[in-house]
N, C-alpha and C positions, 0 to 999 in steps of 0.2 A: 829602261826602267828605273826608276829611284830607288835609291838605298832605303834601309829602315829609319824609321822616324826617331829623332831623338825625343826624350821628354820635355814636355811644354816648361819653358824657362821663364816665361812672364804671361800675364793674361793680355791676350790679342784678340779683338773682334773684329772681323774684316766683312763688310757687305759686298754682295755680288747682285747687280741689278741686271737682270735678264738671264733666265735659265734656259737658254737654247743648249746647242751643243757644246760651244764653247765655255759657256757661263756655268754649266753643270760639271764640266770637267775641272774648271777652275776651283769650284766648290769642293769637289772631291781631292783635289791636291792639297787644298788647306786644311781640310778636316783631317786627311790623313796624316798631316803632321802635328795635331793637336792644336790647330787654330779655330778658335770659333767662329762660325759663319752664319750671316744672315742673308738669306736667298731671297730676292724680291722678284716676282712676277704677277701680273695682272690675273694672269689665268690659271685657274686651279689644276686645270689639265696639265698644263706646263709644270707647275709645283709638284704633281703627283708623279708624272714623268721623270723629273730631275731626281726626286727621291728613290725611285728605281735604278736609274742609271748609278747616283751614289753608292747604292747598295753593292750593284754589280762591281763598280771600279775599287771600292774598298777590298772586297773581297779578292780581286785580282792583284792589289798592292799587297795582300798578305801571301797568297797564293806564290806570286812571281818575284815580288819585290821584298820579301823577307821582312814585313812589318808586323807590328804586335799582332797577335793572333786574337786579342780582344777586341781589335778595331771594329769588324762588323757589328758587333753588339752594342759599342759605347758611341760610336759616330754621331747618332742621333740627338744624344744629351748635349753636345755642341753645336746644333743644327736648327736654326728658326727659319721655317719657310713661311713667308709673308705676302699680302697684298697691299701692305702699308708702309709708305714710305717713313713713317713716323717711328717704325721699328728700326731704321737704321741709326737713331740716335746715339746709341753707346759705341758705334764703330769709329775705330781709329783710322781706317784706310776703306774707301769703298771704290770698287772696280765695276766701271759700267761696260756692259757686254749686249748691247742692243743693236737693232740694225744699223747698217752704215748709211744713215741719213742725218744730214747735218741738223736739221730741225728736230728731229726725235731726240737726238742726242742733246740739243741745247736744253729741251723740255726737262729731261732728265736731271741734267746737271743742276737745273734751276731748283727742281724739286728736292735733290740730294743737300745742295747748298743751304735750304730752309731748315732742315733737321740736324745734320751734323754739326758738332763742334767746330770752333774755328781753326782748330789745331789738327782736324782730320785731313788726311792726303784724300785727294779725289784721282783717280787713273781710268783712262779710257782704253779698252781693248780693241781700238780702231786698228785696221789693217791697211787704210789708205788717206783718211783724212788728216790734215795737217794739224799738229797738237798746238801750234800757236793759233790757228784759226779756231779752234774749239775752246781755247782758253781765253778769247777776246771778251766774251761776254759775262764772264764770271766775277762775281765780287771779289774773289781772292784767287787770282791766277797763278801766283807763286806756289799754291798748294797742288796745283795741276800737272800731269804728266801723263804719257803714253805708257801702256804696259800691254805690250803685244804677245799674247800667248800661242802656243803650238797646239794642235790637237793630235792625240789626246792629251789634254793639259796635264794630267795626273800622271802620266808616265814618260813625257820627255823632260829633257833638261833645259830647252830653250825658253828663254824669256828675252824680250826686247824692252829697253826701258829708254823712252824717248821723251828728251828735254825739249819744250818749248821755250820760245822767247823769253816768257816770264817764269818759268820754273826755278824755284830756289834749290840752293844746293842741298838744304836740309830735305826737302820733299825727294829729291832724287836718292838721298842717303837712306832715308827710311824706306822708300820702295825696294830699293837694292837690298836691304836688310831681310825684308821679307821675303822676296824672291829666294834669297840664299836659305833663308828658314825653311822654305816651302822646298827645298831640294833643287833649285835651279841654278844655273850659272849664268846670271844676267849678261846680257850684252847692252853696254851702255851707249847710246846714240846722243852724243852731246850738242848735236845741231839738228834742226827740224828740217831735213830735207826730203825731197820726193821719193817714197817706197822705204824711208828710213835708213 
């Protein structure tokens, strides 16, 4: 279990695209550490299930992890659930967590790139697809990397950061900084190899 969250030291907004089991766990982790989250899913039922999961997760962070007792009442102020990619526009980093399908992921990345600023980092929570392959068709491949979380994402310290052939040092640094801020101990994979 993670330790108690420190107060927010800077304004950070992170997008989570895909609110399945891992996506909603990632959102819970970030919200627990005072990071604003924009959670995207096309399906209203998925967005509703994610909100219920987050509420349960933040209660667990308080009861078992020693997080601030006001977290269950205040996390929703830092959370926007949406079915519009346009709402990702203020995000400094976006984590994709959709199905392990190359074409689906490429479509998602294209839509993310259309709305986020040029400075935003884009990460994939893939567990199998090569990062270098995923970044090939991006307009800005240097800002892309793998960010592989473990379930339950809000309670484990595991986080793999995977560098693709085009990933910049600054992208890796910013992803590591976010991971540490979210209570993780990032393991940095400096070369894109099978199985990371």
